C-alpha positions as CSV (number, residue, x, y, z in Angstrom):
1,M,-103.5,-14.3,6.3
2,K,-100.8,-12.9,8.5
3,K,-99.6,-16.4,9.3
4,V,-99.5,-17.3,5.6
5,I,-97.3,-14.2,4.8
6,I,-94.9,-15.1,7.6
7,L,-94.8,-18.7,6.4
8,L,-94.0,-17.6,2.8
9,M,-91.3,-15.2,4.1
10,T,-89.8,-18.1,6.0
11,V,-89.8,-20.4,3.0
12,M,-88.3,-17.7,0.8
13,G,-85.6,-17.1,3.3
14,T,-84.8,-20.8,3.4
15,I,-84.7,-21.0,-0.4
16,Q,-82.2,-18.0,-0.5
17,L,-80.1,-19.6,2.2
18,H,-79.7,-22.8,0.3
19,A,-79.3,-21.1,-3.0
20,Q,-75.8,-20.0,-1.9
21,D,-73.4,-22.6,-3.1
22,E,-70.2,-23.0,-0.9
23,N,-68.6,-24.7,-3.8
24,F,-69.0,-21.6,-6.0
25,W,-65.9,-19.6,-5.3
26,I,-66.2,-15.9,-6.1
27,F,-63.2,-13.6,-6.8
28,L,-63.4,-9.8,-7.1
29,C,-61.0,-8.3,-9.5
30,F,-60.3,-4.6,-9.9
31,G,-57.7,-2.1,-11.1
32,Q,-56.7,-0.3,-14.3
33,S,-55.7,-1.3,-17.9
34,N,-53.7,-4.4,-17.1
35,M,-56.6,-5.9,-15.1
36,A,-59.1,-5.0,-17.9
37,G,-56.7,-6.7,-20.3
38,Q,-55.0,-5.2,-23.3
39,A,-53.7,-8.2,-25.3
40,P,-55.2,-10.0,-28.3
41,I,-57.5,-12.8,-27.5
42,E,-56.2,-15.9,-29.3
43,Q,-57.8,-19.3,-30.2
44,Q,-56.3,-21.0,-27.1
45,D,-58.1,-18.5,-24.9
46,L,-61.6,-19.4,-26.2
47,N,-61.8,-22.9,-24.8
48,V,-63.4,-22.3,-21.4
49,S,-64.8,-24.7,-18.9
50,D,-68.5,-24.6,-18.1
51,R,-67.4,-24.3,-14.5
52,Y,-65.7,-21.0,-15.0
53,L,-68.1,-18.0,-15.0
54,S,-67.9,-14.3,-15.2
55,M,-70.4,-11.7,-13.8
56,A,-71.3,-9.0,-16.3
57,T,-70.4,-5.7,-14.7
58,T,-71.5,-3.8,-17.8
59,D,-74.1,-4.3,-20.5
60,G,-72.8,-5.4,-23.9
61,S,-73.7,-7.4,-27.0
62,D,-72.6,-10.6,-25.3
63,R,-73.6,-9.8,-21.7
64,K,-76.3,-8.4,-19.5
65,L,-75.5,-6.4,-16.4
66,G,-75.7,-8.4,-13.2
67,T,-75.9,-11.9,-14.8
68,W,-73.5,-14.7,-15.0
69,R,-72.0,-15.8,-18.3
70,K,-69.4,-18.3,-19.3
71,A,-66.0,-16.8,-18.8
72,V,-65.1,-16.4,-22.4
73,P,-62.8,-13.4,-22.8
74,P,-63.1,-10.5,-22.6
75,L,-64.2,-10.7,-18.9
76,C,-64.1,-7.1,-17.8
77,R,-66.2,-5.4,-20.5
78,A,-67.2,-6.3,-24.1
79,D,-64.6,-3.7,-25.4
80,A,-61.7,-5.1,-23.3
81,H,-59.2,-7.8,-24.2
82,L,-57.3,-10.7,-22.6
83,G,-56.2,-10.1,-19.0
84,P,-54.8,-11.9,-16.0
85,A,-58.2,-13.0,-14.6
86,D,-58.7,-15.2,-17.7
87,W,-56.0,-17.7,-16.8
88,F,-56.3,-17.2,-13.1
89,G,-59.7,-19.0,-13.2
90,R,-58.6,-21.6,-15.8
91,T,-55.6,-22.5,-13.7
92,L,-57.8,-23.0,-10.6
93,I,-60.4,-25.0,-12.5
94,D,-57.6,-27.5,-13.5
95,V,-56.8,-28.4,-9.9
96,V,-59.8,-27.8,-7.7
97,P,-62.4,-30.5,-7.0
98,E,-64.8,-31.1,-9.9
99,N,-67.8,-29.9,-7.9
100,V,-66.2,-26.4,-7.5
101,R,-67.0,-23.6,-9.8
102,I,-65.1,-20.3,-10.2
103,G,-66.8,-16.9,-10.6
104,I,-65.1,-13.6,-11.5
105,V,-66.5,-10.2,-10.8
106,S,-64.2,-7.7,-12.6
107,V,-64.3,-3.9,-12.8
108,A,-61.3,-2.0,-14.2
109,V,-60.7,1.5,-15.6
110,E,-57.8,2.1,-17.8
111,G,-55.3,4.6,-16.5
112,C,-57.2,5.4,-13.3
113,P,-55.6,6.3,-10.0
114,I,-56.4,4.1,-7.0
115,T,-58.6,6.8,-5.6
116,F,-61.3,6.1,-8.3
117,F,-62.1,3.0,-6.2
118,D,-62.2,4.9,-2.8
119,K,-65.9,5.6,-2.1
120,D,-65.1,8.6,0.1
121,Q,-63.2,10.6,-2.5
122,N,-63.9,9.3,-6.0
123,A,-66.9,11.4,-6.9
124,P,-65.2,14.8,-7.2
125,L,-62.2,13.3,-8.9
126,I,-64.3,11.5,-11.5
127,A,-66.4,14.6,-12.0
128,K,-63.2,16.5,-13.0
129,E,-62.1,13.8,-15.5
130,D,-61.7,15.4,-19.0
131,R,-60.3,12.6,-21.1
132,D,-62.9,11.4,-23.5
133,W,-61.7,7.8,-23.6
134,M,-61.7,7.4,-19.8
135,N,-65.1,9.1,-19.5
136,G,-66.4,6.5,-22.0
137,I,-65.2,3.7,-19.7
138,L,-66.5,5.4,-16.5
139,D,-69.9,5.9,-18.2
140,Q,-70.2,2.1,-18.6
141,Y,-69.8,1.7,-14.8
142,G,-72.3,4.5,-13.9
143,R,-69.3,6.8,-13.2
144,D,-68.6,5.0,-9.9
145,P,-66.4,1.9,-10.3
146,Y,-66.4,1.1,-6.6
147,E,-70.1,1.1,-6.4
148,R,-70.4,-1.1,-9.5
149,L,-67.9,-3.6,-8.1
150,L,-69.8,-3.6,-4.7
151,S,-73.2,-4.0,-6.2
152,M,-72.1,-6.8,-8.6
153,A,-70.3,-8.5,-5.7
154,K,-73.5,-8.5,-3.6
155,I,-75.4,-10.2,-6.5
156,A,-72.6,-12.7,-6.9
157,A,-72.4,-13.4,-3.1
158,K,-76.1,-14.6,-3.2
159,D,-74.9,-17.5,-5.4
160,G,-71.5,-18.3,-4.0
161,V,-68.8,-17.4,-1.4
162,I,-66.3,-14.7,-1.8
163,K,-62.8,-16.3,-1.6
164,G,-60.3,-13.6,-2.7
165,I,-59.7,-10.2,-4.1
166,L,-57.3,-9.6,-7.0
167,L,-55.9,-6.1,-7.7
168,H,-53.7,-5.0,-10.7
169,Q,-53.3,-1.3,-10.4
170,G,-50.2,0.8,-9.7
171,E,-48.7,2.2,-12.9
172,T,-50.5,5.5,-12.3
173,D,-49.7,6.1,-8.6
174,A,-48.0,3.3,-6.7
175,Y,-45.0,5.3,-5.8
176,N,-45.7,6.3,-2.2
177,D,-47.3,5.2,1.1
178,Q,-50.6,6.9,0.3
179,W,-51.3,4.4,-2.5
180,R,-50.8,1.6,-0.1
181,K,-53.0,3.1,2.6
182,T,-55.8,3.9,0.1
183,L,-55.7,0.3,-1.3
184,R,-56.0,-1.1,2.2
185,K,-59.0,1.2,2.9
186,I,-60.7,0.0,-0.2
187,Y,-60.3,-3.6,0.9
188,R,-61.7,-2.8,4.4
189,D,-64.6,-1.0,2.8
190,L,-65.4,-4.0,0.7
191,Q,-65.0,-6.3,3.8
192,Q,-67.4,-4.3,5.9
193,E,-70.1,-3.9,3.3
194,L,-69.9,-7.5,2.0
195,R,-69.4,-8.9,5.5
196,F,-66.8,-11.5,4.6
197,D,-64.2,-12.8,7.0
198,S,-61.0,-10.8,6.3
199,T,-58.8,-13.7,7.6
200,A,-60.3,-16.0,4.9
201,V,-60.2,-13.6,1.9
202,P,-56.7,-12.7,0.9
203,L,-55.9,-9.6,-1.1
204,L,-53.6,-10.4,-4.0
205,V,-51.7,-7.5,-5.5
206,G,-49.9,-8.0,-8.8
207,E,-46.6,-6.5,-9.8
208,V,-46.5,-4.3,-13.0
209,V,-44.2,-5.1,-15.9
210,R,-40.7,-5.5,-14.5
211,G,-38.0,-3.0,-15.3
212,E,-35.6,-5.7,-16.4
213,Y,-38.1,-6.5,-19.2
214,G,-38.3,-2.8,-20.2
215,G,-41.3,-2.1,-18.1
216,I,-41.9,1.7,-18.2
217,C,-43.6,1.6,-14.8
218,G,-41.3,-1.0,-13.2
219,H,-40.3,1.6,-10.5
220,A,-43.8,1.1,-9.0
221,N,-42.9,-2.5,-7.9
222,P,-41.0,-1.6,-4.7
223,T,-44.1,0.1,-3.4
224,I,-46.3,-2.8,-4.5
225,N,-44.0,-5.3,-2.9
226,D,-43.9,-3.3,0.4
227,I,-47.7,-3.7,1.0
228,A,-47.3,-7.2,2.3
229,N,-45.1,-5.9,5.1
230,H,-47.8,-3.7,6.5
231,Y,-51.1,-5.6,6.3
232,P,-52.3,-9.1,7.2
233,N,-53.5,-11.5,4.6
234,T,-52.1,-9.4,1.8
235,F,-49.8,-10.9,-0.8
236,V,-47.8,-9.8,-3.8
237,V,-48.0,-11.7,-7.1
238,S,-44.8,-11.7,-9.0
239,S,-44.6,-10.7,-12.7
240,E,-41.4,-12.5,-13.2
241,G,-41.4,-14.1,-16.7
242,C,-44.5,-12.1,-17.7
243,L,-43.3,-10.3,-20.8
244,P,-44.7,-7.0,-22.1
245,S,-46.5,-6.0,-25.2
246,D,-44.9,-3.6,-27.6
247,D,-45.7,-0.6,-25.4
248,N,-43.7,-2.0,-22.4
249,L,-46.6,-0.9,-20.2
250,H,-49.0,-3.8,-20.7
251,F,-48.4,-7.5,-20.9
252,S,-48.4,-9.6,-24.0
253,S,-51.0,-12.3,-24.5
254,E,-48.6,-14.9,-23.1
255,G,-47.6,-12.5,-20.4
256,Y,-51.2,-12.3,-19.2
257,R,-51.5,-16.1,-19.2
258,Q,-48.4,-16.4,-17.1
259,L,-49.5,-13.6,-14.8
260,G,-52.9,-15.4,-14.3
261,R,-51.1,-18.6,-13.4
262,H,-49.0,-16.6,-10.9
263,Y,-52.2,-15.2,-9.3
264,A,-53.7,-18.7,-9.0
265,L,-50.5,-20.2,-7.5
266,K,-50.3,-17.4,-5.0
267,Y,-53.9,-17.9,-4.0
268,L,-53.3,-21.6,-3.6
269,D,-50.0,-21.1,-1.7
270,V,-51.8,-19.1,1.0
271,T,-55.0,-21.1,1.2
272,N,-54.2,-24.7,0.2
273,P,-50.4,-25.5,-0.1
274,A,-51.0,-29.1,-1.0
275,L,-53.2,-28.1,-3.9
276,A,-50.6,-25.5,-4.9
277,G,-48.1,-28.4,-5.2
278,V,-50.4,-30.3,-7.5
279,C,-50.8,-27.1,-9.6
280,R,-47.1,-26.7,-9.9
281,Q,-46.7,-30.3,-11.0
282,K,-49.3,-29.9,-13.7
283,L,-47.8,-26.7,-15.0
284,A,-44.3,-28.3,-15.1
285,A,-45.6,-31.3,-16.9
286,A,-47.2,-29.0,-19.5
287,G,-44.0,-26.9,-19.8
288,L,-45.7,-23.8,-18.4
289,D,-43.4,-23.2,-15.5
290,K,-40.5,-21.7,-17.5
291,V,-39.4,-18.1,-17.0
292,S,-39.1,-16.1,-20.2
293,T,-36.5,-13.3,-20.7
294,S,-36.2,-10.4,-23.1
295,T,-33.3,-8.2,-24.0
296,S,-32.6,-5.3,-26.4
297,N,-29.5,-3.5,-27.3
298,L,-31.4,-0.2,-28.0
299,T,-30.8,2.7,-25.5
300,I,-32.3,6.1,-25.8
301,E,-31.4,9.6,-24.5
302,T,-33.9,12.4,-24.8
303,K,-33.9,16.1,-24.2
304,R,-37.1,18.2,-24.2
305,S,-37.3,21.8,-25.3
306,G,-40.9,23.1,-25.2
307,M,-43.0,20.9,-27.5
308,T,-39.9,19.4,-29.2
309,L,-38.2,16.2,-28.1
310,S,-34.6,15.7,-29.2
311,V,-33.6,12.0,-29.3
312,S,-30.3,10.2,-29.5
313,A,-30.3,6.5,-30.0
314,S,-27.6,3.8,-29.7
315,E,-28.7,2.3,-33.1
316,P,-31.0,3.2,-35.9
317,V,-34.7,3.6,-35.0
318,E,-37.3,2.5,-37.4
319,K,-40.4,4.0,-35.7
320,V,-41.8,5.5,-32.5
321,D,-45.2,4.6,-31.2
322,V,-46.9,7.0,-28.7
323,V,-49.1,5.0,-26.4
324,S,-51.6,6.3,-23.8
325,F,-52.0,4.7,-20.4
326,S,-55.3,3.3,-21.6
327,G,-53.3,1.2,-24.1
328,Q,-54.2,3.1,-27.2
329,T,-51.6,4.0,-29.8
330,V,-52.3,7.7,-30.4
331,K,-49.6,8.4,-32.9
332,T,-46.8,6.7,-34.8
333,Y,-43.6,8.4,-36.1
334,T,-42.0,6.5,-39.1
335,L,-38.3,7.2,-39.1
336,G,-36.8,4.6,-41.5
337,G,-33.5,4.2,-39.5
338,K,-32.3,7.3,-37.7
339,K,-30.1,7.6,-34.7
340,S,-30.6,11.3,-34.0
341,F,-33.9,13.0,-34.6
342,E,-36.5,15.4,-33.3
343,L,-40.1,14.7,-32.5
344,S,-42.8,17.4,-32.5
345,L,-45.2,16.9,-29.5
346,K,-47.7,19.6,-30.5
347,E,-50.4,17.2,-31.8
348,L,-50.2,14.8,-28.9
349,P,-53.0,14.6,-26.2
350,K,-52.2,16.5,-23.0
351,E,-51.7,13.5,-20.7
352,K,-49.0,11.1,-19.6
353,L,-47.8,9.0,-22.5
354,V,-45.3,6.3,-23.3
355,L,-42.9,6.5,-26.2
356,V,-42.0,3.1,-27.7
357,F,-38.8,3.2,-29.8
358,Q,-38.4,0.3,-32.2
359,S,-35.0,-0.8,-33.7
360,A,-33.8,-4.0,-35.4
361,S,-32.7,-5.5,-32.1
362,G,-35.8,-4.6,-30.0
363,K,-37.5,-1.8,-28.1
364,A,-36.8,0.9,-25.6
365,T,-39.3,3.1,-23.9
366,T,-39.6,6.4,-22.0
367,D,-42.5,8.2,-20.6
368,I,-43.5,11.9,-21.1
369,D,-46.1,14.0,-19.3
370,L,-47.7,16.7,-21.4
């Protein structure tokens, strides 16, 4: 009987060994709202190859935790939207060999600091979180986004091979060296627990919406760009040409598509330059290599006194949207064309917010911390 058990264990081990497909490339994606995706899903986003899969990291009406599903958006959670991972995988599928499949494991918490993914300090920080919308997201991940990413990655790694890690996070706290150090620690924690070769699994870190496009957090990009100067096999993904949505904090649908292509090209550049060349040729042939630009004549000056904000605009403002770092519009002020006005802040949630001023020529933004 003992010999039979040993034989069965050996056979099961052999089956598991061969179940791992080296042509199933797994990518871990994590971050905050821009990684979750905040833009509308359009018809062109719904045509997905059978070779592009997404691991369900939460339960939902169209997904079951810990199982693979066709990578039809939203990828991150059932209540998310279009994000950069969508067109990252599609871009790879178009150029990799036909026997290769792509799998995404995505965990993202809107508005979260990088420390929410640090296993050694996230528990007390998450326990103190008092924003209802963020707690709702954290609950879907068992209130431990790092552990959820790790556990789902372990399931995914039984089927394929981890090939890269994509991060889009920084709007909240990428303004100093500690952010950079914490991010690298998270990468090392994942490497040690998942036992992948760190020289073969690049860390790709995406820029936030650029300041020249009105990006409210564009001043985080210098810190993000600096990370590649400190750590091996770490690369920055440009957001050039990736235009924002109306809040100037998140990307538009086309902005996410372009950003996803940038992630794919950066991955290919550092792992297979010849394939990167093929990818660029295909994008150029389809007219998808062009850089977009956006300008506005609207400028804003503000002065705060208690819970009143005095505003002076360079041209008439039609309305002001107040947007949270989760991407939610929490209030709209309708002005009907005023250049000087006051806004009452009393009814706004006590958190960091983005004010989006809309005029006939375009938008201008400023942030405010209540």
